[in-house]
N, C-alpha and C positions, 0 to 999 in steps of 0.2 A: 693743607700744611705746605708752607713754603720754606725749604731748607735755606740756611745761610752758610756761606763758606767762611771758615775760620780765617783770621788774619795772618796766622803764621804760615810759613812756606809750605808746610804739609797740612792740607785741610782735612777735616774729619766730618763725618755725618753728624748732624745735630738732631737726628730722629731719636725716638724712644728706643729702648732695648728691644721691645717686641716688634717694632717696625723694622729695625735692622735685621731681625731674624727673617722677616718677610722679604727683605732685599736679597738675602741668601737664597731663599726659595725661588725668587724670580730669576736669579742667575742660572739656576738649574732647570727650571721649567720653561723659561722663555729665553733660549740661547741667543735669539736675535739681540737681546740686551748686551750680551758679551761682545757681539760683533759691533754693535753701535758705539760702544765705549772702549773698544780695544785700544790700549795705550794710555787711556785716561783714568779708568777705574782701577783703584789700587786697594790692596787689602788693608793698608793702614788708615783708610777712611773710616773703618769701624772702630768705635771707641771701647768696645768690649773685647778683651783679649781672646776669649773663646771664639767670638765671631770673626776676629781678625785671622785666627789660625784656620778656620773653616774657609774663609774667603781666599786665603793664600793657596789652600789645597785646590779649590775649585778653579781659580784663575790659572794656577800652574798646570792643572790637568788640561785645561782648554788650550794653553799654549803648546803643550806637548802633543795633543791628540786631535785638536780641532772640534771636540764635542765636550759637553759637560760630563762629569763622572757619573756612573751609575751608582745606585744605592750601595751595592756591595763594594765597589771601588772606593767610594768616599769613606765608608765605615772602616775599611782596611787601612786607608791612609791615616785616619784619625787614631786608630789603635796604635799604629807605629809611632805617632807623635803624642801619645797619651801623656807623657811627662810634661808637655807644654800646657796642658789644659787642666790637669789635676781633677779628673772626674772619674767616677766608677764606670766601668764598661757598659753596664746596662743603661745607665743614665745617658752616656755618650751616644750609644746606639739609638736610643729613643729620640734624642735630639736630631740626629742625622735623618732618621726616618721621617720626622716632622717636616723636613725641607722638601720632601717628595709628595706630600699630601696636597690635593687641590685646595685652592683658597680663592674666594671670590674677588679679593682686592688686588690680585697680582698685576692686572693691567694698570691700575692706579699707581701701584708701587713702581712699576717700570717707568711710568711717566714722571714720577717724582725723581727717580734716579737720573733720568734723562735730563731734567732741568738742572740738577746739581752738577752733573758732569759737564754739561755745556758751559755753565758758569765757570767751573774750574778750568776748562780748556781755554776759554777766552781770557781768563785772568792770567793763566800761564803764558799765553801768547803776548799779553801786555808786558809781563816781566821780561820775557826773552827779547822783546822788540827794542828795549831801551838801548842795548849795545848796538843794534843795527842803526837806530836813529842817530846815535852819536857818530856813526860812520857815514851817515846820510845815505844808507842803503835802503831806499824806500821799497824796492822790489822784494827784498827779503822780508820786510815787515808785512807787506801784502800777502806773501805766501804763508807766513805764520798765521795770520788771521783767516785766510781761506781754509787752511787745514783745521783751525779751531771751529769754524762755522759748519764744517762737514760733520762734526761729532754728533751722532744721534739724529742726523737730518731725516732719515727715512723712518724713524720711529715716531715722529711728531703726530702723524695721523694714522698710525698703525700700518700694517702691511698692505691693507686694501680691503675690499669687500669680498668675502669668500662666498661664492654663489651656492645656493641651496641650503647652506647651514652656516652657523657661526662656529661650529666645532672643527677641530683639526681634521684634515683629510688623511686618507691612508697613505703609506709610504712605499708604494710598489716600485719595482724596477722600471727603468726607462726602456721602452721598446726600441728595437733597432730597425723596424720596418717603416715604409712610407706611411704617411698619415693621410687617409683619403679625404677628399672634399665632399664626398657624398653627392656629387653631380656626375653621373655615370659617364657621360661623354667626355668630360674633362679628365676624370680619373683614368680613363682608358688611354688617352693621349699622353698623360703625364706618368704612365706606367705605375699607377697606384696612388698618386698624390705627391705631396711634398715630403722629402726624406729628411731625417736628422742631418745636421750640418749644411743645410741648404737655405738660401734666402729667396723668398718669393715676393714679387712686387706686382701689385694691381694698379694699372694705369687707368685714368679716367678723368672726365671733366667734373667740376663741382656739381653735386647732385646726381651723378650718373649711377651711383650705387657702390662706390668703393668701400665705404664703411659697412654697408649691409653685407657685402661679400666677405669682408674680414670677420664680421659677426657670425655669418653662416659657417665659415671655415672653423671658427672656434667651437661652435655648437657641434659641428660634425666630428671634430677631434674628441670632444667630451663623450659623444655617443659611441665613439670608437674605443673608449676606455682610456683616453690619454688625459694628461694633466696640463692645463693651459693657464698662462698669465696673460691677461689682456691689458695693455697699456693704452690709455687714452690721453691724448695731448690737445684735443680740440673740444670734445664733449665732456660734461661732468661724469664722474663715475656713477652717480645716481641715475643719470639718463641712460647710460650704457647698461646698467643693471636692469632698468625697466625694459629696455629693448630685449634683453635676454629673457625676461619674463614672457614677452610676446612670442619670441622665437621658440621657446621650449613648450609653452602652454597652448599656442595657437590662438590666443586671445588678441584681437587687434589692439594696437598701442593705445588708441583713444578710449578703449573700453576697460583698461586694466583696473581702474578704481572701482568698477562695478563687478569685478569678477575675482575678488580676493580669495574666495573659497575654492574656486577651481584651480587657481594658480598655486595656492598652498598645497592642495592635494597632489597636483602634478609634481611639485618640487619635492614633496616627501617621498613620492614613489621613485623619482630619479635619484634621490639621496640613497635610498635602499639599494638601488642597482649600482650606482657609480661612486658613492661616497661624496666627497666635496672637492671635485677636481678643477674648479674654475675660480680664478682670483681676478678681480678687476682693480687696477691701480691707476690713479689719476696723477699726471704731472702737469705743471703749468706750461703753457705754450712757449716754446723757445727758451725755457729755463733748464730743462733736463738735457743731459748729454748721454751718450752711450755708456760712459763710465757710471753715471747715476743708475742706469738700468742694471748694469752688471752688479753694482753694490746692492741694489734692492733684491736681485735674484739670490745673492749670498744669504740674505736674511730669510727669504722664502724657503730656501733649502734647509736652513737651520731650524726653522719653526714649523714648517708645513710639510713640503715634499719637494722632490726634484722635478721640475717641469719637463714635459716632452716638447711643448710648443710655446712660443710667445707670439703675440700679435701686437704690433706697434701701429696705432692709428693716430697720426701717420708720421712717417720718417721725415717728411719735409718740415715738420714742426719741432724736430730735435735740434738742439744747439750744437754747433761743432765744438770739439775740444780745443781747437786752435783757430783763432780768427785769421782769415786770409783775405787778401785784397779781392780775389775773384770769387763770386758766389758759387760758380760751378765747382771750384776746388773744395769749398766748404761742404757742399752737398755730396760730392763724391766721397769725401772723408767720412761722412755720417753713414753712408751705405756700406762702405768698406768696414767701418766699425761694427755694424750690425752683422755682416757676414762673418767677421772675425769672432763675434760673440756666438754665432751659430756653430762655428767650427770648434771653438774651445769648450763649449758647454754641451756639445752633441744635441743641439736643439734644431727643430724646424722653426724658421722665423718668417712670418708673413707681415708685410707692410704695404703701404699704398703711396701713390704720388700723383700729383696733378699733371694734366697735359696742357699744352699751349692753347691759347684762346681760339686760334683758327682751327683747332681739332674738335671743338665742342660739338659740332653737328655732323661730324663725319659718320658715314655708314660703317667704316672700319677704322679703328684707331691703331696707329703704328708705333713701333719703338721710338722712332725719330720724332714723334710728337711730344715726348716727355719734356717738361719744363725745366729750365735752369741748367741741367747737366745731363748729357748722355751717359756720363759715368755711372749714373744710377742703374741703368739697365745693363751696362757692361759688367757691373759687379754682380748682378743677380744671377741666380741659377734658373729661375722660372719667372717669366714675365707674362701676365695676362692683361690684355688691353680691352677695357669695356667701352663699347659704343652704345649710345642711347639717343639716336636721331629721332626726329619728331614722329616718323611713321611707326617706329617700334614703340616709342614712349606711349602712344595712345592705346597700344595693345598690351601694356605691362610686360614688354619683352626687352631683353638685353642681347646684344651680340658681343661675344667675347672672342678675340683673336688670341691664339696661343702664339705670342710674338717671339718667345724664346723658351727653350727647354734644353738643358744640357744633356739630359738622359733620353731624349726622344726627338721627334720631328716637329719643327715649328711651322707656322703658317696656316694651321687649321683654324677654321671659323666654326663657332658653336653658338646656336641660338637657344635660349631658354627663358621661361616665364618666371617672373618674380612677384612676390607679394610683400612690398615694403611695409605695409601696415603690420605684418606679422614678422618682419625682419627675416624672411626666408625665401628660398627659391624652391618652387614646388612642382613645376611641370617641365619636363625636358623634351625638347623638340628635336627633330632630325637635324643633322649638321647641314649647314649651308655650304654648298660647293662653290 
């Protein structure tokens, strides 16, 4: 079904009456839909007067309280406005109850409304741009269309892949303690791990293990009972999802297709213990900004849960909000944006960054080896620098320098063994003095 937008100034849905009722149910059960179309979706889009009154009540409640109304709240609002709908109370109550019942087509309904509202937003931008074009104000026209293109942007491919299950996760409170890395020697020197409102950066050469470290940190947080959103800007979400299969199950990456039974059993057991606390979201390289991540987190909180940690793999691939002449200034602004996100959302944020080419084979990587901008590490609260020289590489070992930590002492070196085939670190060796 492809909706069409009416030619009059106030468009209306051209769905059937039963489909429009499902749109109301989607507004209640998938509140991310309300966020995606806030300011575009209007109650007068519904051509049935009863549906229009219900939509007005739902949208008004969202504006006032930031959440969809509960069943009791919506029934009470409709009883107060009974004269507008001319229905017996039992019939009205039953209609409202039906909006809260599960329905298998709500994802499809949400996508249909997404298409409709995006068309409306672009059409409205075209109408508003006429006056600006007459004044030769091209920048104003560009801003209008940029705002229109953002409508529903993060609903086009859903929220992301919910690891362990497709069901909604539990909505526990966000913890206020540090989130361990489950690498004892690192946790000890970091006084427990990375804390909420902190930005951690992993430095390393290409192939040194930065993404594997981020994956391990995400897994450790899940095992610690935390909720994590993993943003990938380099690898596909499907590949990251498969790496998590290896990390949680212990099955080597190359053998995943032959071990579906074991993986399924492990994931079911983990789901019973932890719920569904891990979401994997893919953004295109150099197309997403920190503002895009912030907007996506709004939708995650509306439909799933409030995260404790986010992983950004990796920040060098985030687009700056403002284009600058100097690359170092753009990169610094990205990291400042991530730390601001950590502060404002009470999140622990981990990301990674490349080092310069001359640091690729160093036995110890330093802060000053960071590429493009030293402002990256100056902004961070914790900086871990991974070295993977040839002599360690042959032994499947990594050397990590705790290059910076605001809450502790920097300068310590830690050696540990990795297993990249299972996307994990599994043997911890004594510290290197």
